[in-house]
N, CA, C and O atoms as CSV, one atom per row, in Angstrom:
chain,resi,resn,atom,element,x,y,z
A,1,MET,N,N,99.696,-14.914,-3.324
A,1,MET,CA,C,100.602,-14.735,-4.768
A,1,MET,C,C,101.540,-13.446,-5.180
A,1,MET,O,O,101.678,-13.449,-6.403
A,2,MET,N,N,101.917,-12.845,-4.842
A,2,MET,CA,C,102.139,-11.372,-5.139
A,2,MET,C,C,101.745,-10.563,-6.873
A,2,MET,O,O,102.356,-10.703,-7.933
A,3,GLN,N,N,101.023,-10.077,-6.692
A,3,GLN,CA,C,100.665,-8.948,-8.175
A,3,GLN,C,C,102.248,-8.324,-8.401
A,3,GLN,O,O,103.402,-8.083,-8.047
A,4,PHE,N,N,100.751,-8.312,-9.648
A,4,PHE,CA,C,103.078,-7.901,-10.610
A,4,PHE,C,C,102.639,-6.097,-10.037
A,4,PHE,O,O,103.594,-5.328,-10.141
A,5,GLU,N,N,101.595,-5.597,-9.596
A,5,GLU,CA,C,102.401,-4.399,-9.619
A,5,GLU,C,C,102.798,-3.929,-8.434
A,5,GLU,O,O,102.966,-2.712,-8.348
A,6,SER,N,N,103.079,-4.928,-7.046
A,6,SER,CA,C,103.727,-4.788,-6.251
A,6,SER,C,C,105.069,-4.933,-6.530
A,6,SER,O,O,105.902,-4.034,-6.648
A,7,LEU,N,N,105.246,-6.292,-6.642
A,7,LEU,CA,C,106.320,-6.976,-8.392
A,7,LEU,C,C,107.273,-5.226,-8.685
A,7,LEU,O,O,108.099,-4.476,-8.165
A,8,LEU,N,N,106.237,-5.411,-10.099
A,8,LEU,CA,C,107.262,-4.288,-10.197
A,8,LEU,C,C,107.532,-2.531,-9.246
A,8,LEU,O,O,108.345,-1.713,-9.676
A,9,VAL,N,N,106.940,-2.351,-8.364
A,9,VAL,CA,C,106.949,-1.082,-7.091
A,9,VAL,C,C,108.578,-1.654,-6.653
A,9,VAL,O,O,109.565,-0.930,-6.525
A,10,MET,N,N,108.520,-3.357,-6.449
A,10,MET,CA,C,109.685,-4.172,-5.603
A,10,MET,C,C,111.109,-3.566,-5.774
A,10,MET,O,O,112.003,-3.140,-5.042
A,11,LEU,N,N,110.838,-3.768,-7.337
A,11,LEU,CA,C,112.086,-4.008,-8.315
A,11,LEU,C,C,112.694,-2.572,-8.258
A,11,LEU,O,O,113.777,-2.122,-7.884
A,12,ILE,N,N,111.308,-1.920,-8.895
A,12,ILE,CA,C,111.822,0.018,-9.306
A,12,ILE,C,C,112.558,0.812,-7.636
A,12,ILE,O,O,113.171,1.880,-7.633
A,13,VAL,N,N,112.299,0.016,-6.457
A,13,VAL,CA,C,112.739,0.650,-4.636
A,13,VAL,C,C,113.221,-0.344,-5.256
A,13,VAL,O,O,112.193,-1.013,-5.356
A,14,GLY,N,N,114.312,-1.174,-5.936
A,14,GLY,CA,C,115.185,-1.496,-4.969
A,14,GLY,C,C,115.905,-1.814,-6.128
A,14,GLY,O,O,116.546,-2.865,-6.118
A,15,ALA,N,N,115.924,-0.874,-7.446
A,15,ALA,CA,C,116.947,-0.299,-8.398
A,15,ALA,C,C,117.333,0.949,-7.981
A,15,ALA,O,O,118.478,1.356,-8.178
A,16,LEU,N,N,116.069,1.924,-7.146
A,16,LEU,CA,C,116.443,2.499,-7.246
A,16,LEU,C,C,117.615,2.846,-6.087
A,16,LEU,O,O,118.585,3.603,-6.138
A,17,ALA,N,N,116.944,1.685,-4.675
A,17,ALA,CA,C,118.078,1.977,-3.652
A,17,ALA,C,C,119.641,1.190,-3.787
A,17,ALA,O,O,120.582,1.608,-3.111
A,18,GLY,N,N,119.747,0.425,-4.400
A,18,GLY,CA,C,120.425,0.163,-5.104
A,18,GLY,C,C,121.652,1.079,-5.679
A,18,GLY,O,O,122.840,0.986,-5.373
A,19,TRP,N,N,120.914,2.178,-6.788
A,19,TRP,CA,C,122.024,3.449,-6.838
A,19,TRP,C,C,122.068,4.211,-5.709
A,19,TRP,O,O,120.928,4.677,-5.698
A,20,LEU,N,N,122.397,4.468,-5.148
A,20,LEU,CA,C,122.236,5.004,-3.917
A,20,LEU,C,C,122.646,4.642,-3.503
A,20,LEU,O,O,123.711,5.252,-3.601
A,21,SER,N,N,122.880,3.435,-2.506
A,21,SER,CA,C,124.026,2.641,-1.828
A,21,SER,C,C,124.645,2.648,-2.177
A,21,SER,O,O,125.556,2.696,-1.351
A,22,GLY,N,N,125.230,2.618,-3.792
A,22,GLY,CA,C,125.886,2.955,-4.947
A,22,GLY,C,C,126.812,4.304,-4.910
A,22,GLY,O,O,127.989,4.048,-5.165
A,23,LYS,N,N,126.612,5.328,-4.718
A,23,LYS,CA,C,127.004,6.160,-3.988
A,23,LYS,C,C,127.190,7.118,-2.879
A,23,LYS,O,O,127.909,8.103,-2.711
A,24,ILE,N,N,125.825,6.169,-1.804
A,24,ILE,CA,C,126.590,5.910,-0.582
A,24,ILE,C,C,127.795,6.045,0.142
A,24,ILE,O,O,128.368,6.894,0.825
A,25,MET,N,N,128.105,3.938,-0.598
A,25,MET,CA,C,129.252,3.304,-0.229
A,25,MET,C,C,130.381,3.162,-1.509
A,25,MET,O,O,130.852,2.147,-2.021
A,26,ALA,N,N,130.635,4.723,-1.832
A,26,ALA,CA,C,131.285,4.854,-3.118
A,26,ALA,C,C,132.581,3.746,-2.689
A,26,ALA,O,O,133.026,3.571,-1.555
A,27,GLY,N,N,133.049,3.035,-4.029
A,27,GLY,CA,C,134.430,2.526,-3.261
A,27,GLY,C,C,133.489,1.361,-3.130
A,27,GLY,O,O,133.732,1.160,-4.320
A,28,ARG,N,N,132.445,0.172,-2.745
A,28,ARG,CA,C,132.656,-0.538,-2.274
A,28,ARG,C,C,131.244,-0.954,-3.314
A,28,ARG,O,O,131.095,-2.161,-3.124
A,29,GLY,N,N,130.481,-0.617,-4.019
A,29,GLY,CA,C,129.366,-1.062,-4.600
A,29,GLY,C,C,130.480,-2.175,-6.030
A,29,GLY,O,O,131.637,-2.523,-5.792
A,30,PHE,N,N,129.738,-2.518,-7.390
A,30,PHE,CA,C,129.191,-3.088,-8.292
A,30,PHE,C,C,129.814,-2.897,-9.117
A,30,PHE,O,O,130.446,-3.571,-9.929
A,31,GLY,N,N,129.570,-1.468,-8.839
A,31,GLY,CA,C,128.831,-1.106,-10.743
A,31,GLY,C,C,128.191,-1.350,-10.941
A,31,GLY,O,O,127.926,-2.445,-10.445
A,32,LEU,N,N,126.847,-0.603,-12.086
A,32,LEU,CA,C,125.343,0.324,-11.753
A,32,LEU,C,C,124.908,-1.313,-12.021
A,32,LEU,O,O,124.996,-1.718,-10.862
A,33,VAL,N,N,124.545,-2.359,-12.732
A,33,VAL,CA,C,124.340,-2.938,-12.767
A,33,VAL,C,C,124.121,-3.896,-11.516
A,33,VAL,O,O,122.979,-4.003,-11.069
A,34,GLY,N,N,125.061,-4.524,-10.996
A,34,GLY,CA,C,125.535,-4.637,-10.141
A,34,GLY,C,C,124.595,-4.065,-8.905
A,34,GLY,O,O,123.819,-4.792,-8.285
A,35,ASN,N,N,124.779,-2.665,-8.640
A,35,ASN,CA,C,124.341,-1.739,-6.904
A,35,ASN,C,C,122.605,-2.631,-7.677
A,35,ASN,O,O,122.127,-3.658,-7.197
A,36,LEU,N,N,122.229,-2.155,-8.437
A,36,LEU,CA,C,121.004,-2.314,-8.777
A,36,LEU,C,C,120.449,-3.568,-7.733
A,36,LEU,O,O,119.537,-3.399,-6.923
A,37,ILE,N,N,121.359,-5.155,-7.968
A,37,ILE,CA,C,120.622,-5.898,-7.711
A,37,ILE,C,C,120.952,-5.735,-6.383
A,37,ILE,O,O,119.942,-5.569,-5.699
A,38,VAL,N,N,122.098,-5.718,-5.688
A,38,VAL,CA,C,122.582,-5.303,-4.547
A,38,VAL,C,C,121.336,-4.965,-3.742
A,38,VAL,O,O,121.166,-5.673,-2.750
A,39,GLY,N,N,120.130,-3.700,-4.057
A,39,GLY,CA,C,119.070,-2.896,-3.728
A,39,GLY,C,C,118.283,-3.868,-3.943
A,39,GLY,O,O,117.710,-4.024,-2.865
A,40,ILE,N,N,117.706,-4.994,-5.022
A,40,ILE,CA,C,116.954,-5.665,-4.327
A,40,ILE,C,C,116.966,-6.263,-3.464
A,40,ILE,O,O,116.082,-6.388,-2.617
A,41,VAL,N,N,118.227,-6.864,-3.536
A,41,VAL,CA,C,118.156,-7.732,-2.420
A,41,VAL,C,C,118.206,-7.183,-1.404
A,41,VAL,O,O,117.762,-7.630,-0.347
A,42,GLY,N,N,118.753,-6.131,-1.560
A,42,GLY,CA,C,118.941,-5.590,-0.233
A,42,GLY,C,C,117.574,-4.890,1.024
A,42,GLY,O,O,117.529,-4.657,2.232
A,43,ALA,N,N,116.388,-4.749,-0.474
A,43,ALA,CA,C,115.224,-3.931,0.184
A,43,ALA,C,C,114.211,-5.687,0.308
A,43,ALA,O,O,113.108,-5.775,0.847
A,44,PHE,N,N,114.879,-6.730,-0.260
A,44,PHE,CA,C,113.629,-7.920,0.287
A,44,PHE,C,C,114.474,-8.046,2.154
A,44,PHE,O,O,114.075,-8.154,3.314
A,45,LEU,N,N,115.703,-7.949,1.474
A,45,LEU,CA,C,115.703,-8.257,3.691
A,45,LEU,C,C,115.567,-7.848,3.987
A,45,LEU,O,O,114.949,-8.262,4.969
A,46,ALA,N,N,115.751,-5.905,3.986
A,46,ALA,CA,C,114.859,-5.152,4.659
A,46,ALA,C,C,114.411,-4.747,5.541
A,46,ALA,O,O,114.532,-4.192,6.633
A,47,GLY,N,N,113.112,-5.656,3.934
A,47,GLY,CA,C,111.426,-5.761,3.795
A,47,GLY,C,C,111.019,-7.137,4.905
A,47,GLY,O,O,109.998,-7.046,5.586
A,48,LEU,N,N,111.816,-8.248,4.991
A,48,LEU,CA,C,112.166,-9.247,6.491
A,48,LEU,C,C,112.788,-8.942,7.542
A,48,LEU,O,O,112.549,-9.681,8.498
A,49,ILE,N,N,113.636,-7.962,7.740
A,49,ILE,CA,C,114.635,-8.081,8.906
A,49,ILE,C,C,113.911,-6.842,9.380
A,49,ILE,O,O,113.583,-7.344,10.454
A,50,PHE,N,N,113.405,-5.637,9.441
A,50,PHE,CA,C,113.152,-4.441,9.909
A,50,PHE,C,C,112.635,-4.892,10.742
A,50,PHE,O,O,112.907,-4.909,11.942
A,51,PRO,N,N,111.537,-5.459,9.977
A,51,PRO,CA,C,109.739,-5.196,10.752
A,51,PRO,C,C,109.646,-6.325,12.334
A,51,PRO,O,O,109.002,-6.137,13.366
A,52,ALA,N,N,110.828,-7.802,11.841
A,52,ALA,CA,C,110.849,-8.155,12.828
A,52,ALA,C,C,111.788,-7.440,14.418
A,52,ALA,O,O,111.609,-7.523,15.633
A,53,LEU,N,N,112.809,-6.756,13.502
A,53,LEU,CA,C,113.240,-5.744,14.811
A,53,LEU,C,C,113.092,-4.627,15.517
A,53,LEU,O,O,113.772,-3.961,16.297
A,54,GLY,N,N,111.306,-4.569,14.725
A,54,GLY,CA,C,110.762,-2.851,15.390
A,54,GLY,C,C,110.941,-1.765,14.914
A,54,GLY,O,O,110.572,-0.643,15.260
A,55,PHE,N,N,111.911,-2.365,13.561
A,55,PHE,CA,C,112.681,-1.004,12.925
A,55,PHE,C,C,112.314,-0.749,12.630
A,55,PHE,O,O,112.220,-1.689,11.841
A,56,ALA,N,N,110.928,0.677,11.848
A,56,ALA,CA,C,110.468,0.935,10.913
A,56,ALA,C,C,110.509,2.878,10.059
A,56,ALA,O,O,111.308,3.534,10.727
A,57,VAL,N,N,110.123,3.431,9.332
A,57,VAL,CA,C,110.382,4.586,8.397
A,57,VAL,C,C,109.574,4.870,8.673
A,57,VAL,O,O,109.672,5.338,9.807
A,58,GLY,N,N,108.290,4.919,8.179
A,58,GLY,CA,C,107.322,4.957,7.632
A,58,GLY,C,C,105.949,4.038,6.784
A,58,GLY,O,O,105.719,2.855,7.035
A,59,GLY,N,N,105.270,4.736,5.924
A,59,GLY,CA,C,104.707,4.252,4.628
A,59,GLY,C,C,105.310,4.940,4.069
A,59,GLY,O,O,106.119,5.757,4.509
A,60,GLY,N,N,104.777,4.550,2.125
A,60,GLY,CA,C,104.908,5.456,1.328
A,60,GLY,C,C,106.264,5.138,0.103
A,60,GLY,O,O,106.668,4.024,-0.232
A,61,PHE,N,N,106.396,5.489,-0.027
A,61,PHE,CA,C,106.889,5.850,-1.689
A,61,PHE,C,C,108.591,5.731,-1.276
A,61,PHE,O,O,109.416,4.851,-1.032
A,62,LEU,N,N,108.523,7.068,-1.365
A,62,LEU,CA,C,109.978,7.623,-0.082
A,62,LEU,C,C,110.179,6.954,1.425
A,62,LEU,O,O,111.017,7.440,2.185
A,63,ALA,N,N,109.529,6.042,1.743
A,63,ALA,CA,C,109.986,5.616,3.054
A,63,ALA,C,C,110.059,3.991,2.385
A,63,ALA,O,O,110.244,3.001,3.094
A,64,SER,N,N,109.960,3.964,1.574
A,64,SER,CA,C,109.751,2.520,1.509
A,64,SER,C,C,111.300,2.652,0.483
A,64,SER,O,O,111.963,1.619,0.574
A,65,VAL,N,N,111.871,3.617,-0.340
A,65,VAL,CA,C,113.284,3.831,-0.672
A,65,VAL,C,C,114.380,4.420,-0.119
A,65,VAL,O,O,115.529,4.473,-0.559
A,66,LEU,N,N,113.699,5.063,1.363
A,66,LEU,CA,C,114.598,4.865,2.519
A,66,LEU,C,C,115.125,3.226,2.761
A,66,LEU,O,O,116.134,2.606,2.426
A,67,HIS,N,N,113.753,2.850,3.604
A,67,HIS,CA,C,114.115,1.205,3.916
A,67,HIS,C,C,115.149,0.443,3.551
A,67,HIS,O,O,115.956,-0.075,4.323
A,68,ALA,N,N,115.131,0.319,1.656
A,68,ALA,CA,C,115.893,-0.505,1.187
A,68,ALA,C,C,116.735,-0.343,0.341
A,68,ALA,O,O,117.238,-1.116,-0.475
A,69,THR,N,N,116.964,1.297,0.681
A,69,THR,CA,C,118.146,2.234,0.488
A,69,THR,C,C,119.309,1.747,2.365
A,69,THR,O,O,120.490,1.489,2.131
A,70,ILE,N,N,119.007,1.700,3.447
A,70,ILE,CA,C,119.220,0.907,4.751
A,70,ILE,C,C,119.874,-0.383,4.189
A,70,ILE,O,O,121.018,-0.763,3.937
A,71,GLY,N,N,118.594,-0.886,4.109
A,71,GLY,CA,C,118.937,-2.843,3.704
A,71,GLY,C,C,119.829,-3.033,2.778
A,71,GLY,O,O,120.500,-4.055,2.927
A,72,ALA,N,N,120.129,-2.194,1.598
A,72,ALA,CA,C,121.667,-1.897,0.221
A,72,ALA,C,C,122.789,-1.909,1.036
A,72,ALA,O,O,123.703,-2.734,1.032
A,73,VAL,N,N,122.589,-0.529,2.020
A,73,VAL,CA,C,124.443,-0.205,2.359
A,73,VAL,C,C,124.374,-0.960,3.123
A,73,VAL,O,O,125.544,-1.111,3.475
A,74,ILE,N,N,123.610,-1.784,3.841
A,74,ILE,CA,C,123.781,-2.821,4.491
A,74,ILE,C,C,124.431,-4.077,4.877
A,74,ILE,O,O,124.952,-4.713,5.793
A,75,LEU,N,N,123.866,-4.049,2.793
A,75,LEU,CA,C,124.155,-5.189,2.423
A,75,LEU,C,C,125.438,-5.732,1.528
A,75,LEU,O,O,125.827,-6.819,1.104
A,76,LEU,N,N,125.904,-4.244,1.482
A,76,LEU,CA,C,127.210,-3.676,0.626
A,76,LEU,C,C,127.832,-4.083,1.364
A,76,LEU,O,O,128.274,-5.229,1.442
A,77,PHE,N,N,128.071,-2.665,2.465
A,77,PHE,CA,C,129.480,-3.601,3.497
A,77,PHE,C,C,129.208,-4.259,4.278
A,77,PHE,O,O,129.733,-4.009,5.363
A,78,LEU,N,N,128.123,-5.628,4.202
A,78,LEU,CA,C,128.765,-6.885,4.662
A,78,LEU,C,C,130.428,-7.473,3.267
A,78,LEU,O,O,131.628,-7.746,3.293
A,79,ILE,N,N,129.007,-7.319,2.083
A,79,ILE,CA,C,129.736,-8.255,1.277
A,79,ILE,C,C,131.661,-7.263,1.270
A,79,ILE,O,O,132.667,-7.774,0.777
A,80,GLY,N,N,131.640,-6.554,1.612
A,80,GLY,CA,C,133.003,-5.074,1.700
A,80,GLY,C,C,133.760,-6.132,2.696
A,80,GLY,O,O,134.682,-6.892,2.401
A,81,LEU,N,N,133.419,-6.043,3.359
A,81,LEU,CA,C,133.594,-7.033,4.538
A,81,LEU,C,C,134.453,-8.957,4.395
A,81,LEU,O,O,135.556,-9.480,4.557
A,82,ILE,N,N,132.918,-9.386,3.966
A,82,ILE,CA,C,133.658,-10.566,2.765
A,82,ILE,C,C,134.458,-11.077,2.524
A,82,ILE,O,O,135.031,-12.131,2.797
A,83,ARG,N,N,134.593,-9.683,1.523
A,83,ARG,CA,C,135.059,-9.380,0.119
A,83,ARG,C,C,137.157,-9.254,0.786
A,83,ARG,O,O,138.102,-9.936,0.390
A,84,LYS,N,N,137.152,-8.275,1.706
A,84,LYS,CA,C,138.698,-8.572,2.279
A,84,LYS,C,C,139.544,-9.294,3.503
A,84,LYS,O,O,140.679,-9.139,3.956
A,85,ALA,N,N,138.579,-10.045,3.772
A,85,ALA,CA,C,138.483,-11.471,4.009
A,85,ALA,C,C,138.914,-12.630,3.472
A,85,ALA,O,O,138.604,-13.703,3.991
């Protein structure tokens, strides 16, 4: 079972990643709240997919934010492709 502190850190990292990804992918975001949700989902997906691919950026808070931001940017890109289709 995930501890409360781990969940809280994951939410903070995801929210920060969502904000950053909204800045990086200007014009493809969903507003502040939507980007925060995308960041949290992107952080979760990056945590599942990147280790399976052997992709790692290191440990620590900043590495986690970078990892989650990459996942959120990829997610925003994919959502943008689906919205245009």
